[in-house]
C-alpha positions as CSV (number, residue, x, y, z in Angstrom):
1,M,13.5,-11.7,58.5
2,T,15.8,-14.8,58.4
3,H,17.6,-15.6,55.7
4,T,17.7,-19.0,54.3
5,G,20.8,-18.7,51.5
6,L,18.5,-19.1,48.8
7,V,18.7,-16.4,46.1
8,A,16.1,-15.4,43.9
9,R,17.1,-13.8,40.5
10,V,14.5,-11.6,39.4
11,L,13.9,-9.3,36.3
12,I,12.7,-5.7,37.4
13,D,9.7,-4.7,35.2
14,S,10.7,-1.1,34.1
15,P,11.6,0.6,30.9
16,L,14.6,2.1,31.8
17,P,17.7,0.6,29.6
18,Q,20.0,0.2,32.7
19,L,18.0,-1.9,34.9
20,D,17.4,-4.6,31.9
21,H,19.5,-7.2,33.6
22,L,19.1,-9.6,36.5
23,F,19.1,-8.9,40.0
24,D,19.9,-11.1,43.1
25,Y,17.8,-10.9,46.4
26,G,17.9,-13.2,49.6
27,V,14.8,-15.5,50.0
28,P,13.4,-14.8,53.4
29,A,12.2,-18.3,55.5
30,E,8.8,-17.5,55.6
31,L,8.5,-17.2,51.7
32,V,10.5,-20.9,51.3
33,G,8.4,-23.2,49.4
34,Q,6.2,-20.2,48.2
35,I,8.2,-19.0,45.5
36,A,9.2,-20.3,42.3
37,A,10.6,-19.0,38.5
38,G,8.1,-17.5,36.8
39,M,5.8,-15.8,39.7
40,R,5.3,-11.9,40.0
41,V,7.1,-10.6,43.3
42,K,7.8,-7.1,44.8
43,V,11.4,-6.3,45.8
44,P,13.1,-3.4,47.4
45,F,15.2,-1.0,45.1
46,R,17.3,1.6,46.3
47,S,16.5,3.7,49.2
48,G,13.5,5.0,51.0
49,G,11.8,2.1,51.4
50,R,10.7,2.0,47.7
51,V,9.4,-1.3,46.4
52,V,9.2,-2.1,42.6
53,D,7.3,-5.0,40.7
54,A,9.6,-7.9,39.0
55,Y,9.3,-11.7,37.9
56,V,11.4,-14.3,39.4
57,I,13.7,-15.9,36.7
58,E,15.6,-18.4,38.8
59,V,15.7,-19.8,42.5
60,F,19.1,-21.0,43.7
61,D,21.2,-21.9,46.3
62,P,24.8,-20.4,45.6
63,R,26.3,-23.0,47.9
64,A,25.1,-25.9,45.8
65,P,27.5,-27.3,43.1
66,R,26.3,-25.7,40.0
67,T,26.3,-27.6,36.5
68,A,27.2,-26.3,33.0
69,S,23.5,-25.5,32.3
70,D,23.1,-23.1,35.2
71,S,24.0,-20.4,33.2
72,E,21.5,-17.9,35.0
73,A,23.2,-18.3,38.3
74,D,26.9,-17.5,37.0
75,G,28.3,-14.2,38.3
76,A,25.6,-14.3,41.1
77,F,26.1,-11.5,43.8
78,R,28.4,-12.8,46.7
79,G,27.8,-10.0,49.2
80,A,24.8,-9.3,51.4
81,L,21.5,-9.3,49.7
82,S,18.5,-7.7,50.1
83,P,15.6,-10.2,50.8
84,L,12.3,-10.1,48.7
85,D,9.8,-7.9,49.9
86,S,6.5,-10.3,49.0
87,V,5.2,-12.3,46.5
88,V,2.4,-11.2,44.7
89,S,1.0,-14.4,43.5
90,T,1.4,-18.0,43.4
91,A,0.7,-18.3,39.6
92,V,3.9,-18.9,37.6
93,V,2.7,-16.6,34.5
94,L,6.0,-16.5,33.1
95,T,7.4,-19.5,31.5
96,P,10.9,-20.2,30.7
97,Q,10.2,-20.4,27.3
98,V,8.8,-17.1,27.0
99,W,11.6,-15.5,29.0
100,K,13.9,-17.1,26.6
101,L,12.1,-15.6,23.7
102,A,11.7,-12.1,25.5
103,R,15.2,-12.1,26.2
104,R,16.7,-13.2,22.7
105,L,14.3,-10.7,20.7
106,A,15.4,-8.1,23.4
107,D,19.1,-8.5,22.5
108,R,18.2,-8.7,19.1
109,A,16.7,-5.3,18.9
110,A,18.7,-3.6,21.5
111,G,15.8,-3.4,23.8
112,N,14.7,-4.3,27.3
113,A,13.0,-8.0,27.8
114,S,10.8,-6.2,30.1
115,D,8.9,-4.6,27.1
116,I,8.5,-7.6,25.4
117,I,7.0,-9.5,28.8
118,R,5.1,-6.6,29.2
119,L,3.3,-7.9,25.6
120,A,3.3,-11.7,26.6
121,V,1.9,-11.4,30.2
122,P,-1.3,-9.2,30.4
123,P,-2.1,-7.0,33.5
124,R,-2.9,-9.0,36.5
125,Q,-6.7,-9.6,37.1
126,V,-7.1,-10.5,40.8
127,R,-10.3,-12.1,40.9
128,V,-9.9,-14.2,37.7
129,E,-6.5,-15.4,38.9
130,K,-7.7,-16.4,42.3
131,A,-10.5,-18.5,40.7
132,W,-8.2,-19.9,38.3
133,L,-5.8,-21.2,41.0
134,T,-8.8,-22.4,42.8
135,A,-9.8,-24.5,40.0
136,Q,-6.1,-25.9,39.5
137,E,-6.1,-27.2,43.0
138,A,-9.4,-28.7,42.8
139,P,-9.8,-32.3,41.4
140,V,-10.8,-32.8,37.8
141,E,-14.0,-34.8,37.0
142,T,-14.5,-35.9,33.4
143,A,-17.6,-37.4,32.0
144,G,-15.7,-39.5,29.7
145,P,-12.2,-40.4,28.2
146,E,-10.6,-37.3,26.2
147,P,-10.3,-37.9,22.4
148,S,-6.7,-39.3,21.7
149,P,-4.3,-37.3,19.5
150,V,-4.8,-40.2,16.9
151,A,-8.7,-39.9,17.0
152,I,-8.2,-36.0,16.3
153,A,-5.8,-36.5,13.4
154,L,-8.0,-39.2,12.1
155,A,-11.3,-37.1,12.1
156,T,-9.3,-34.0,10.5
157,P,-10.0,-33.3,7.0
158,A,-7.3,-33.5,4.7
159,F,-5.6,-30.3,3.1
160,V,-7.9,-30.6,0.1
161,G,-6.1,-28.2,-2.7
162,Y,-2.2,-29.1,-1.7
163,P,-0.1,-31.8,-2.7
164,T,-1.3,-34.8,-0.7
165,G,0.9,-35.4,2.7
166,R,2.9,-32.1,2.3
167,L,1.3,-30.0,5.0
168,D,1.1,-32.7,7.2
169,T,4.9,-33.6,6.7
170,A,5.7,-29.9,7.5
171,I,3.7,-30.3,10.8
172,V,5.0,-33.8,11.9
173,E,8.6,-33.1,10.8
174,H,8.9,-29.6,12.4
175,Q,9.3,-27.8,8.9
176,R,9.3,-24.2,8.2
177,V,7.1,-23.4,5.0
178,A,5.9,-20.7,2.9
179,V,2.7,-21.6,1.6
180,A,1.0,-20.0,-1.3
181,A,-2.7,-19.6,-0.2
182,I,-6.0,-20.7,-2.3
183,P,-7.2,-17.8,-3.6
184,E,-11.0,-18.3,-3.3
185,L,-14.1,-18.5,-1.0
186,T,-15.5,-21.5,1.0
187,Q,-19.0,-22.2,2.5
188,L,-19.1,-23.5,5.9
189,D,-22.0,-26.0,7.3
190,D,-23.7,-23.2,8.7
191,G,-23.8,-21.3,5.6
192,S,-21.4,-18.8,6.3
193,T,-18.7,-17.8,4.0
194,I,-15.1,-17.3,4.5
195,G,-11.8,-17.1,2.9
196,R,-10.1,-20.5,2.1
197,W,-7.0,-19.5,3.8
198,A,-9.1,-19.1,6.7
199,K,-10.0,-22.9,6.8
200,T,-6.4,-23.8,5.7
201,L,-5.4,-22.3,8.9
202,A,-8.2,-24.1,10.9
203,E,-7.1,-27.4,9.5
204,L,-3.4,-26.8,10.4
205,A,-4.2,-26.1,14.0
206,V,-6.6,-29.2,14.3
207,A,-4.1,-31.6,12.7
208,T,-1.3,-30.1,15.1
209,L,-3.5,-30.8,17.9
210,G,-3.8,-34.3,16.5
211,T,-0.1,-34.8,17.3
212,G,-0.4,-33.9,21.1
213,R,1.0,-30.3,20.4
214,S,-0.4,-26.5,20.7
215,A,-0.9,-24.6,17.8
216,I,-0.4,-20.7,17.7
217,L,-2.3,-18.9,14.8
218,C,-1.7,-15.0,14.0
219,V,-3.9,-12.9,12.2
220,P,-3.5,-9.4,11.4
221,D,-7.1,-7.9,12.6
222,F,-10.6,-8.7,14.0
223,R,-11.9,-9.3,10.5
224,D,-9.2,-12.1,9.9
225,Q,-9.8,-13.5,13.6
226,D,-13.2,-13.9,13.0
227,Q,-13.0,-15.9,9.8
228,V,-10.7,-18.1,11.5
229,R,-13.1,-18.2,14.5
230,A,-15.7,-19.6,12.3
231,A,-13.5,-22.0,10.6
232,L,-12.5,-23.5,14.1
233,A,-16.1,-23.7,15.2
234,Q,-16.7,-26.0,12.4
235,L,-13.5,-28.2,12.4
236,A,-12.4,-27.8,16.0
237,S,-15.7,-27.8,17.9
238,G,-14.9,-29.1,21.4
239,L,-11.1,-28.7,21.2
240,P,-9.4,-26.3,23.6
241,L,-9.4,-22.7,21.9
242,S,-7.9,-19.5,23.2
243,R,-8.6,-16.2,21.7
244,V,-5.9,-13.4,22.9
245,D,-6.2,-10.1,21.5
246,A,-6.5,-6.6,22.5
247,R,-10.1,-6.4,21.9
248,Q,-10.9,-8.6,24.5
249,P,-12.0,-7.0,28.4
250,N,-8.9,-7.3,30.6
251,P,-10.6,-10.1,32.7
252,D,-11.5,-11.9,29.5
253,R,-8.1,-11.5,28.2
254,Y,-6.2,-12.7,31.5
255,R,-8.7,-15.7,31.9
256,A,-7.6,-16.8,28.3
257,F,-4.1,-16.3,28.7
258,L,-4.3,-18.4,32.2
259,A,-5.9,-21.1,30.1
260,C,-2.7,-21.3,27.9
261,L,-0.9,-21.7,30.7
262,E,-2.5,-25.1,31.8
263,P,-0.4,-28.7,30.7
264,A,-2.5,-29.6,27.8
265,P,-2.4,-28.6,24.1
266,R,-4.9,-26.3,22.8
267,I,-5.5,-23.7,19.7
268,I,-4.2,-19.9,20.3
269,L,-5.7,-17.6,18.1
270,G,-4.8,-14.0,18.1
271,N,-3.3,-10.9,17.0
272,R,0.3,-9.9,16.9
273,S,1.1,-10.4,20.5
274,A,-0.4,-13.9,20.3
275,V,3.2,-15.0,19.0
276,Y,4.2,-14.6,22.8
277,A,1.5,-16.8,24.1
278,P,2.5,-19.7,26.5
279,A,1.8,-22.7,24.9
280,H,2.2,-26.4,26.2
281,N,4.3,-28.4,23.8
282,L,4.2,-26.1,21.1
283,G,4.0,-27.6,17.5
284,L,2.8,-25.1,15.4
285,I,3.2,-21.1,14.6
286,A,1.3,-19.9,11.8
287,V,1.2,-16.5,10.2
288,W,-1.6,-15.3,7.9
289,D,-0.4,-12.6,5.3
290,D,3.1,-11.6,7.3
291,G,3.6,-8.3,5.3
292,D,0.8,-6.9,6.9
293,P,2.3,-3.6,8.7
294,L,-0.2,-4.3,11.5
295,Y,2.2,-7.1,12.6
296,I,4.8,-4.3,13.2
297,E,4.7,-3.7,17.2
298,P,4.5,-0.1,17.7
299,L,6.1,-0.1,21.2
300,S,9.8,-0.5,21.8
301,P,11.7,-2.6,20.8
302,Y,9.5,-2.8,17.8
303,V,9.6,-6.5,17.1
304,N,7.8,-7.8,14.2
305,T,5.4,-10.9,14.6
306,R,7.0,-12.8,11.8
307,D,10.8,-12.4,13.6
308,A,9.4,-13.4,16.6
309,A,7.6,-16.3,15.1
310,L,11.2,-17.5,13.5
311,V,13.2,-16.9,16.9
312,R,10.5,-18.8,18.6
313,Q,10.4,-21.6,16.2
314,Q,14.1,-22.1,16.6
315,D,13.6,-22.3,20.3
316,S,10.7,-24.6,20.6
317,D,11.6,-27.0,17.5
318,C,8.1,-26.8,16.1
319,A,6.5,-26.1,12.5
320,L,6.5,-22.7,11.2
321,V,3.7,-21.7,8.3
322,L,3.6,-18.4,6.6
323,L,0.5,-18.6,4.6
324,G,-0.6,-15.7,2.1
325,H,-2.0,-14.9,-1.1
326,S,0.6,-12.8,-1.9
327,R,4.8,-13.0,-0.6
328,S,6.5,-10.5,1.2
329,V,10.1,-9.8,0.4
330,E,11.6,-11.0,3.8
331,T,9.7,-14.3,3.3
332,Q,11.1,-14.5,-0.4
333,R,14.8,-13.9,0.7
334,L,14.5,-16.7,3.4
335,V,12.9,-18.9,0.5
336,E,16.0,-18.0,-1.6
337,L,18.5,-18.9,1.6
338,G,16.4,-22.3,1.8
339,Y,15.6,-21.7,5.4
340,L,11.7,-21.9,4.3
341,S,10.3,-24.5,1.6
342,E,7.8,-23.7,-0.8
343,V,4.1,-25.2,-0.8
344,S,2.0,-24.0,-3.6
345,P,-1.7,-25.5,-4.3
346,A,-2.3,-28.8,-6.3
347,A,-3.5,-26.9,-8.9
348,D,-3.0,-23.4,-10.6
349,R,-6.5,-21.4,-9.8
350,H,-6.5,-17.8,-9.6
351,P,-8.9,-15.1,-10.0
352,R,-9.3,-13.7,-13.3
353,V,-7.4,-10.3,-13.3
354,I,-7.6,-8.0,-16.5
355,P,-5.3,-4.9,-16.1
356,T,-7.2,-2.2,-18.0
357,D,-3.9,-0.7,-19.2
358,F,-3.4,-4.3,-21.1
359,Q,-6.8,-3.4,-22.9
360,S,-7.0,-1.4,-26.1
361,E,-9.0,2.0,-25.6
362,P,-9.0,4.1,-28.7
363,D,-10.5,7.1,-26.3
364,Q,-7.4,8.9,-24.9
365,Q,-9.8,10.4,-22.3
366,A,-11.5,7.0,-21.7
367,R,-8.0,5.7,-20.9
368,A,-7.2,8.6,-18.3
369,A,-10.5,8.3,-17.0
370,R,-10.7,7.0,-13.0
371,I,-13.3,4.2,-14.2
372,P,-12.4,3.1,-17.5
373,S,-15.9,2.4,-19.9
374,A,-14.6,-1.4,-19.8
375,A,-14.8,-1.3,-15.9
376,W,-18.3,0.5,-16.2
377,Q,-19.7,-2.1,-18.7
378,T,-18.2,-5.1,-16.5
379,A,-20.0,-3.5,-13.4
380,R,-23.3,-2.9,-14.8
381,E,-23.4,-6.4,-16.3
382,A,-22.4,-8.0,-13.0
383,L,-24.7,-6.3,-11.0
384,A,-27.8,-7.7,-12.2
385,H,-26.3,-11.3,-10.6
386,G,-25.0,-10.2,-7.3
387,P,-22.6,-7.8,-5.6
388,V,-19.8,-5.9,-7.1
389,L,-16.7,-4.7,-5.3
390,V,-15.0,-1.3,-5.7
391,Q,-11.9,-0.8,-3.9
392,V,-10.7,2.9,-3.3
393,A,-7.6,4.0,-1.7
394,S,-9.0,6.6,1.0
395,P,-12.0,6.6,3.3
396,G,-14.0,9.6,4.0
397,Y,-15.4,11.9,1.3
398,A,-12.9,13.9,0.0
399,P,-9.7,13.6,2.1
400,M,-7.4,15.9,-0.3
401,L,-8.0,19.5,-1.5
402,A,-6.1,21.6,-3.5
403,C,-6.3,25.5,-4.8
404,Q,-8.3,25.6,-7.7
405,S,-6.0,28.2,-9.1
406,C,-2.1,27.0,-8.7
407,K,-3.5,23.3,-8.0
408,K,-1.2,23.3,-4.8
409,A,-2.2,21.0,-2.0
410,A,-4.5,22.9,0.2
411,R,-3.1,23.4,3.9
412,C,-4.4,24.4,7.4
413,T,-3.4,27.9,8.2
414,H,-3.0,26.5,11.9
415,C,-0.7,23.6,11.7
416,Q,0.0,23.0,7.9
417,G,-2.2,19.6,7.8
418,P,-4.0,18.5,4.9
419,L,-7.3,19.8,4.1
420,G,-10.4,17.5,3.1
421,L,-14.2,17.3,3.1
422,K,-16.3,15.1,5.1
423,S,-19.3,15.3,3.1
424,A,-20.7,17.3,0.0
425,S,-22.0,20.1,2.1
426,A,-19.3,20.1,5.1
427,V,-16.9,23.1,5.5
428,P,-13.4,22.3,4.5
429,S,-11.8,21.1,7.7
430,C,-7.8,20.0,8.7
431,R,-7.5,16.2,8.7
432,W,-4.8,16.8,11.5
433,C,-6.2,19.3,13.8
434,G,-9.7,19.6,12.9
435,A,-9.8,23.4,12.3
436,L,-12.4,24.4,10.1
437,A,-11.1,26.2,6.8
438,A,-14.3,28.6,5.9
439,G,-12.2,31.7,5.0
440,W,-9.3,29.8,3.5
441,T,-6.6,31.5,1.4
442,C,-3.8,29.8,-0.6
443,L,-0.5,30.6,0.8
444,H,1.1,30.4,-2.9
445,C,-1.4,32.3,-4.9
446,E,-3.8,33.9,-2.6
447,G,-6.6,31.8,-4.4
448,T,-9.8,31.3,-2.5
449,K,-11.5,28.3,-4.4
450,L,-10.8,24.6,-3.6
451,R,-10.8,21.8,-5.8
452,V,-11.1,17.9,-5.2
453,V,-8.2,16.0,-5.7
454,T,-8.7,12.4,-4.4
455,L,-12.1,10.7,-4.2
456,G,-12.8,8.8,-0.8
457,T,-15.4,6.0,-0.5
458,G,-18.0,8.6,0.2
459,R,-17.8,10.5,-2.6
460,T,-17.1,7.5,-4.9
461,A,-20.2,6.0,-3.1
462,E,-22.2,9.4,-4.2
463,E,-21.0,9.2,-7.7
464,L,-21.7,5.5,-8.3
465,G,-25.2,5.8,-7.0
466,R,-26.1,8.4,-9.4
467,A,-24.3,6.1,-12.2
468,F,-26.6,2.7,-11.0
469,P,-29.8,4.2,-10.0
470,G,-31.5,2.0,-7.7
471,A,-28.7,0.0,-7.0
472,R,-27.9,-0.5,-3.1
473,V,-24.6,1.2,-2.0
474,I,-22.7,0.1,1.0
475,V,-19.7,1.7,2.0
476,A,-17.4,-0.5,4.3
477,D,-14.2,1.4,5.9
478,G,-12.7,2.0,8.9
479,E,-15.8,4.3,10.0
480,H,-18.2,1.8,8.5
481,T,-17.5,-1.7,9.4
482,V,-19.3,-4.4,7.3
483,Q,-18.1,-7.8,7.7
484,T,-20.1,-10.1,5.8
485,L,-22.5,-9.6,2.7
486,G,-25.6,-11.8,1.5
487,P,-25.8,-12.7,-2.7
488,Q,-28.1,-10.0,-3.3
489,P,-27.2,-7.1,-5.8
490,A,-25.4,-4.4,-4.2
491,L,-22.3,-1.9,-5.0
492,V,-19.8,-2.2,-2.2
493,I,-17.3,0.8,-1.7
494,A,-14.6,-0.3,0.1
495,T,-11.3,0.7,1.4
496,R,-8.3,-1.8,1.2
497,G,-8.2,-4.5,4.0
498,A,-12.0,-3.3,4.9
499,E,-13.9,-5.7,1.9
500,P,-16.8,-7.4,3.2
501,V,-16.8,-11.2,2.4
502,P,-20.0,-12.1,0.5
503,T,-21.9,-15.1,0.2
504,G,-20.7,-16.6,-2.9
505,G,-18.3,-13.9,-3.8
506,Y,-18.3,-10.8,-5.9
507,R,-19.5,-11.2,-9.5
508,A,-17.0,-8.5,-10.4
509,I,-14.2,-6.6,-8.5
510,L,-13.1,-3.2,-9.7
511,I,-9.6,-1.8,-8.4
512,L,-9.3,1.9,-8.5
513,D,-7.0,4.7,-7.6
514,G,-3.9,2.2,-8.3
515,E,-1.8,4.8,-9.2
516,R,-2.2,6.6,-6.3
517,M,-1.5,3.9,-4.2
518,L,1.7,3.4,-5.5
519,A,2.3,7.2,-5.5
520,R,3.1,7.0,-1.3
521,E,6.6,7.3,-0.8
522,S,7.8,3.9,0.8
523,L,10.3,1.2,-0.1
524,R,7.7,-1.4,0.3
525,V,4.6,0.2,-1.8
526,G,5.0,-2.4,-4.9
527,E,4.6,-5.5,-2.5
528,D,1.7,-3.6,0.1
529,C,-0.4,-2.7,-3.4
530,L,0.2,-6.1,-4.8
531,R,-1.0,-7.6,-1.3
532,W,-4.2,-5.1,-1.1
533,W,-4.8,-6.1,-4.4
534,S,-4.4,-9.7,-4.0
535,N,-6.2,-10.2,-1.0
536,A,-9.3,-8.0,-2.7
537,A,-9.3,-10.5,-5.8
538,A,-9.6,-13.6,-3.7
539,L,-13.1,-12.5,-2.8
540,A,-14.2,-12.9,-6.4
541,A,-16.7,-15.6,-7.4
542,P,-15.3,-18.0,-9.7
543,G,-14.7,-17.0,-13.1
544,A,-15.6,-13.3,-12.3
545,P,-13.4,-10.7,-13.4
546,V,-11.2,-8.4,-11.5
547,L,-10.6,-5.0,-13.3
548,L,-7.2,-3.4,-12.3
549,T,-7.5,0.2,-13.2
550,G,-4.6,2.6,-14.0
551,V,-1.7,0.1,-13.1
552,G,0.7,-1.5,-15.7
553,G,4.1,-2.8,-15.8
554,A,5.6,-5.7,-13.5
555,L,3.0,-5.3,-11.0
556,A,0.0,-5.8,-13.3
557,R,1.7,-8.6,-14.6
558,A,2.4,-10.5,-11.3
559,L,-1.4,-9.9,-10.3
560,N,-2.6,-11.0,-14.0
561,S,-0.7,-14.4,-13.8
562,W,-0.7,-14.6,-10.3
563,R,3.0,-15.1,-9.7
564,P,3.7,-12.8,-6.4
565,D,6.5,-14.9,-5.8
566,I,8.3,-13.8,-9.1
567,F,7.5,-10.0,-8.1
568,A,9.2,-10.6,-4.7
569,A,12.4,-12.1,-6.2
570,S,12.4,-9.3,-8.5
571,E,12.3,-6.5,-5.7
572,L,14.7,-8.7,-3.6
573,A,17.2,-8.3,-6.3
574,D,16.9,-4.8,-6.7
575,R,17.1,-4.4,-3.1
576,R,20.5,-6.4,-2.7
577,Q,21.9,-4.1,-5.5
578,L,21.2,-1.1,-3.5
579,R,21.9,-2.6,0.1
580,F,18.3,-2.0,1.2
581,P,16.4,-4.4,3.7
582,P,15.9,-7.0,3.5
583,A,19.2,-7.5,1.6
584,V,20.6,-6.3,5.0
585,R,19.7,-5.3,8.3
586,V,18.9,-1.3,9.5
587,A,19.0,0.4,12.6
588,S,18.2,3.8,13.2
589,V,20.3,5.9,15.7
590,T,18.0,9.3,16.9
591,G,19.5,11.8,19.5
592,T,21.6,14.9,19.8
593,A,24.6,15.2,17.6
594,T,26.8,14.3,20.4
595,D,24.9,11.3,21.4
596,V,24.5,9.9,18.0
597,D,28.5,10.7,17.3
598,A,29.1,8.7,20.6
599,A,27.0,5.6,19.8
600,L,28.5,5.6,16.4
601,A,31.9,5.5,17.5
602,D,31.1,2.5,19.4
603,L,30.1,0.7,16.3
604,A,33.8,1.7,14.6
605,A,35.2,-1.9,15.6
606,V,32.3,-4.0,13.8
607,A,33.4,-4.6,10.3
608,G,31.3,-4.4,7.2
609,L,29.0,-1.2,8.2
610,D,28.1,1.7,6.5
611,V,26.3,4.5,8.1
612,L,24.0,7.0,6.4
613,G,24.1,10.3,7.9
614,P,23.4,12.0,10.6
615,V,20.8,14.3,9.2
616,D,18.7,16.8,11.0
617,T,14.9,15.8,12.3
618,E,13.2,17.5,15.0
619,A,15.4,20.0,16.3
620,P,17.7,19.8,18.2
621,L,17.8,16.0,17.0
622,V,19.4,14.2,14.3
623,R,19.4,10.5,13.2
624,A,21.8,8.1,11.4
625,V,20.9,5.1,9.7
626,V,23.3,2.1,9.9
627,R,23.4,-0.7,7.6
628,F,24.9,-4.1,8.2
629,G,24.7,-7.8,7.3
630,Y,22.6,-10.5,9.0
631,A,25.9,-12.0,10.7
632,R,26.9,-8.7,12.2
633,G,23.5,-7.9,13.8
634,D,24.4,-9.2,17.5
635,E,27.6,-7.2,17.3
636,V,25.7,-3.9,16.6
637,A,22.8,-4.8,18.8
638,R,25.2,-5.2,21.5
639,A,27.2,-2.0,20.9
640,L,23.9,0.1,20.5
641,K,22.2,-1.2,23.6
642,A,25.7,-0.2,25.3
643,A,25.5,3.2,24.2
644,V,21.7,3.6,25.3
645,V,22.5,2.1,28.6
646,R,25.3,4.8,29.1
647,N,23.3,7.3,27.6
648,A,20.6,6.9,30.0
649,A,22.9,6.3,33.1
650,R,24.8,9.4,33.1
651,R,21.9,11.3,33.1
652,R,20.7,10.0,36.6
653,K,19.3,12.8,38.8
654,P,22.3,14.1,41.0
655,K,22.4,14.4,44.6
656,S,22.6,18.2,44.3
657,G,19.3,18.5,42.9
658,S,20.2,20.1,39.6
659,F,18.4,19.6,36.4
660,Q,19.4,17.1,33.7
661,P,17.4,17.0,30.5
662,A,15.7,13.1,30.0
663,P,18.0,10.8,27.5
664,T,17.4,11.5,24.0
665,L,19.5,8.9,22.4
666,K,16.8,6.1,20.7
667,V,17.7,3.1,18.8
668,R,15.3,1.2,16.5
669,F,16.2,-2.0,14.4
670,D,14.3,-2.9,11.1
671,D,12.2,0.2,10.9
672,P,10.1,-0.4,7.6
673,E,9.9,3.1,6.9
674,L,13.4,4.3,7.2
675,L,14.3,3.9,3.4
């Protein structure tokens, strides 16, 4: 190959932390004019003819004078460079904006940029890509002039229900706002019913498109996505729209991704990875219900969609909208800092929430019942007029059993998992390994009889079906997907987040098992419950009662008065006193005791830290928790990333062929379940 003097700086697609930096390769003469930043290429790596995948980050001539902005070429290798092996495709799939976002997020979380890019760029589909490249080269035939941004803006309905001009100004001036969603349902022109929040998201997207810029809409799951798509079908019919989510077949997902690369504004709708979509002239990032745990990426470096949106908003200078019925504590912190401004509905309209603990019940047994008598009566009366929602904590029939004698939780004799019942006639089985427990014996008292501790959707539906003979009973949970419902009377037994959207709204809503939901060991349990219950209450028909059973105190008052901001502010104040997230940032350091001690030693020079642990986890591993202020985040991330790289590099396979154990050191920032 003839060397041209040009240098291609690439990022190798590898999860190894020691390879998370840019490598320089020479550009052969036959590839000049075919290679550009953002393309997929193959490069030789190490010895033995090994070739690996990579992305081109920059192509430059080291002999040419450099400017201060050419930071990627600083420190270029000056020796003999290996040439690039080949160009995989001429499609520029990694835009400079997405590369910058990936690098910043990876550095913030002490992770690899390639792991972020793997979320942003779907796997290549050759046929789809070739068809797209051919279409890009062909002349575009238009049937007539496209509508101008002004025409789109004039055709966009105003944000009904919000102060005049407030959301329009946020979009035009690229503001960051926390918006309280209007807790009601709305009917579309085709007769379907969606949450009012979905229509607000669609209005935001169309208004952004009217300014000539793109909009990214992020929602937690497919139920939310379908509601927003229905709103966009009415408000944005004929406007460019791309759906990007993991439910799509790979060809469809890649086709939608390639459409986002085109130099024209469009609306991009998807789940947590949509925040990384390449968007031409990005004007808005809107996140619905940012406290939902589905926004937490389960793969390294575990970046939350809300954090990615905040960083991308800074880079893109676009508007950022966090919309929700409730408010996460992270959002509350940003509001109190003045980083986010607040937008509330023009009128104080909210569901009629009635905590049963606030009602006087003379009978002590009635007060302790799972469904108080007042809730029974409310459901009976409402069922004559339309559907009634009963929200429960768990799916299944009886998800938890206990010993009849000693009341201890029943555990599997094989794996110590919890035992449950799938139906009334089923044999008890383990919820972890599935083993049957036909001859079960209690390890504590040697009892052989089991009792039901918790009731799931199946058992609740069975009991309510007997209590309301002749009523239609519908179960909606993870195993039974029901997304929409007509106005006919029905008892709907649903788990949190799986509630169907009814035409006209529910005539009554019963929220059961509140005390059990609150019994979960988690720092976020209060705000999670408020979010679940608020989203369910927003499905009520105008004036319909929403009964919250078994819960009192500040949480019940916040739901009753519909002031989630007050509850979030109280939670944040408590966490500031205790130095819990999000008042501070945290990072977990897991590995062998020697590796963890070495990583913590690297943090000794960083001021303002405190370390909890190390404590034993799974032998022989230990875990330490590091707490630090936001201003120290970059220092902590650099130190821990250096420790991870050093730990991985020293376990490289030796030439002698002797065995070396795999690296154990693992770092995770902002883990929501640490404390």
